C-alpha positions in Angstrom: -8.9 -94.6 -0.3 -9.4 -97.6 1.9 -10.5 -95.5 4.7 -13.2 -94.1 2.5 -14.3 -97.6 1.5 -14.4 -98.6 5.1 -16.6 -95.5 5.8 -18.9 -96.7 3.1 -18.1 -93.8 0.6 -18.1 -95.0 -2.9 -14.9 -94.2 -5.0 -16.7 -91.8 -7.4 -17.8 -89.6 -4.5 -14.2 -89.5 -3.3 -13.1 -88.2 -6.6 -15.8 -85.6 -6.7 -14.8 -84.4 -3.3 -11.3 -84.1 -4.4 -12.3 -82.1 -7.4 -14.5 -79.9 -5.3 -11.6 -79.3 -2.9 -9.3 -78.4 -5.8 -12.0 -76.0 -7.1 -12.4 -74.4 -3.7 -8.6 -74.1 -3.3 -8.5 -72.4 -6.7 -11.3 -70.0 -5.8 -9.5 -69.2 -2.5 -6.2 -68.6 -4.3 -8.0 -66.5 -6.9 -9.7 -64.5 -4.1 -6.3 -64.0 -2.3 -4.8 -62.8 -5.6 -7.7 -60.4 -6.1 -7.4 -59.1 -2.5 -3.6 -58.6 -2.9 -4.2 -56.8 -6.2 -6.8 -54.6 -4.6 -4.5 -53.8 -1.6 -1.7 -52.9 -4.0 -4.1 -50.7 -6.0 -5.2 -49.0 -2.7 -1.6 -48.5 -1.6 -0.8 -47.0 -5.1 -3.8 -44.7 -4.9 -2.8 -43.6 -1.3 0.7 -42.8 -2.4 -0.6 -40.9 -5.4 -3.0 -39.0 -3.2 -0.2 -38.1 -0.7 1.9 -36.9 -3.7 -0.9 -34.8 -5.0 -1.6 -33.3 -1.5 2.0 -32.4 -1.3 1.9 -30.7 -4.7 -1.3 -28.9 -3.7 0.2 -27.6 -0.5 3.3 -26.4 -2.4 1.1 -24.6 -4.9 -1.0 -23.0 -2.1 2.2 -21.7 -0.5 3.3 -20.3 -3.9 -0.1 -18.7 -4.4 0.1 -17.1 -0.9 3.6 -15.7 -1.6 2.5 -14.4 -5.0 -0.6 -12.7 -3.5 1.6 -11.2 -0.7 4.1 -10.0 -3.3 1.4 -8.5 -5.4 -0.2 -6.7 -2.4 3.3 -5.3 -1.5 3.8 -4.2 -5.1 0.4 -2.5 -5.2 1.1 -0.6 -1.9 4.6 0.4 -3.1 3.2 1.7 -6.5 0.5 3.7 -4.6 3.1 5.3 -2.3 5.3 6.1 -5.3 2.4 7.6 -7.2 1.3 9.6 -4.2 4.8 10.9 -3.7 5.1 11.8 -7.4 1.8 13.8 -7.3 2.9 15.6 -4.1 6.3 16.5 -5.6 4.6 17.8 -8.8 2.1 19.8 -6.7 4.9 21.2 -4.6 6.8 22.3 -7.6 3.8 23.9 -9.2 2.8 25.7 -6.0 6.4 26.9 -5.5 6.5 28.2 -9.1 3.2 30.2 -8.4 4.5 31.9 -5.2 6.3 34.7 -7.1 3.0 35.3 -9.0 1.2 35.6 -5.6 4.0 38.0 -4.4 3.5 40.1 -7.6 -0.2 40.4 -6.8 0.6 41.5 -3.3 3.1 44.0 -4.7 0.6 45.3 -7.2 -2.0 45.9 -4.5 0.5 47.8 -2.5 1.4 50.2 -5.3 -2.1 51.0 -6.7 -3.2 54.6 -5.9 -6.5 54.8 -4.0 -7.7 58.2 -5.2 -9.5 57.4 -8.5 -12.5 55.3 -9.5 -10.4 53.7 -12.2 -7.8 52.7 -9.7 -10.5 51.2 -7.5 -11.8 49.1 -10.4 -8.3 47.8 -11.1 -7.7 47.2 -7.4 -11.0 45.2 -7.2 -10.0 43.1 -10.3 -6.5 42.4 -8.9 -8.1 41.5 -5.5 -10.5 39.1 -7.2 -7.8 37.3 -9.2 -5.6 37.1 -6.2 -8.4 35.7 -4.1 -9.1 33.0 -6.8 -5.4 32.1 -6.9 -5.1 31.9 -3.1 -8.2 29.6 -3.0 -6.7 27.2 -5.6 -3.4 27.1 -3.7 -5.1 26.6 -0.4 -7.1 23.7 -1.8 -3.7 22.2 -2.8 -2.6 22.5 0.9 -0.8 25.9 0.9 -1.1 27.9 4.1 0.4 31.3 5.0 2.9 31.5 7.9 1.7 34.2 10.2 4.8 35.6 11.7 4.4 39.2 12.8 4.7 39.7 16.5 5.5 36.0 17.1 8.8 34.7 18.5 11.5 34.2 15.9 11.6 30.6 14.7 14.6 29.8 12.4 12.6 26.8 11.0 9.9 29.2 9.6 11.6 32.6 9.4 14.6 33.9 7.5 16.0 36.9 9.3 17.2 39.5 6.8 17.4 42.5 9.2 17.9 42.5 12.9 17.5 45.3 15.4 19.9 45.6 18.3 18.6 45.1 21.8 18.2 42.7 24.7 15.6 40.1 25.2 14.0 37.3 23.1 14.0 37.8 19.4 10.6 38.4 17.9 9.4 39.0 14.3 9.0 42.8 13.9 8.2 43.1 10.2 7.5 40.6 7.4 9.5 41.5 4.3 8.2 38.5 2.2 5.4 36.1 3.2 6.3 32.6 4.0 4.2 29.5 3.2 3.7 25.9 4.3 2.5 23.2 2.0 0.6 20.4 3.8 2.3 21.3 7.1 5.9 21.4 5.7 7.7 24.8 5.2 7.8 25.5 1.5 9.3 28.9 1.8 10.3 30.6 5.1 9.1 34.1 5.7 11.7 36.8 5.2 11.5 39.0 8.4 13.1 41.7 10.4 13.9 40.6 13.9 13.4 42.8 16.9 14.4 42.2 20.5 11.9 43.2 23.3 13.5 44.7 26.3 
């Protein structure tokens, strides 16, 4: 205090300065506390944000896996349904082949000398043509064998002529068919050997 007196500062002013200093120190301390609280809040928010980003990334990975699983499931079900339809079509076509054979047999036995027989023949030919069109639409195709080299994958040899040379189909005993490129029923044939 004596220094202040020597400087010519009255004692009341000295007290006021001390009070102002205390107030300023309190404000600084308060500001430091506020800054520390704000920094703590920011750190808390950043750690919460990092945690939420991790959860989001985990959920996105799970979503991608679920989407991939669903796409694989959809493709598998489509393949299974397609295979089921193909098997059902194959069974139906295979069951209709004896009917087609019966039409061919009926056409071969009808006499050709009367108008009534011609009418019956025309009716049978018309029905057979419709049946063949429906079966071809389903993927059925006839195996053309007569005169071709014998192929055990497409021909079933029921008779064989003796001789030398390469085996060839000499006569078709029963027509063979493919369904969508796959042999459904091999052709029953007589095999000849060209000399």
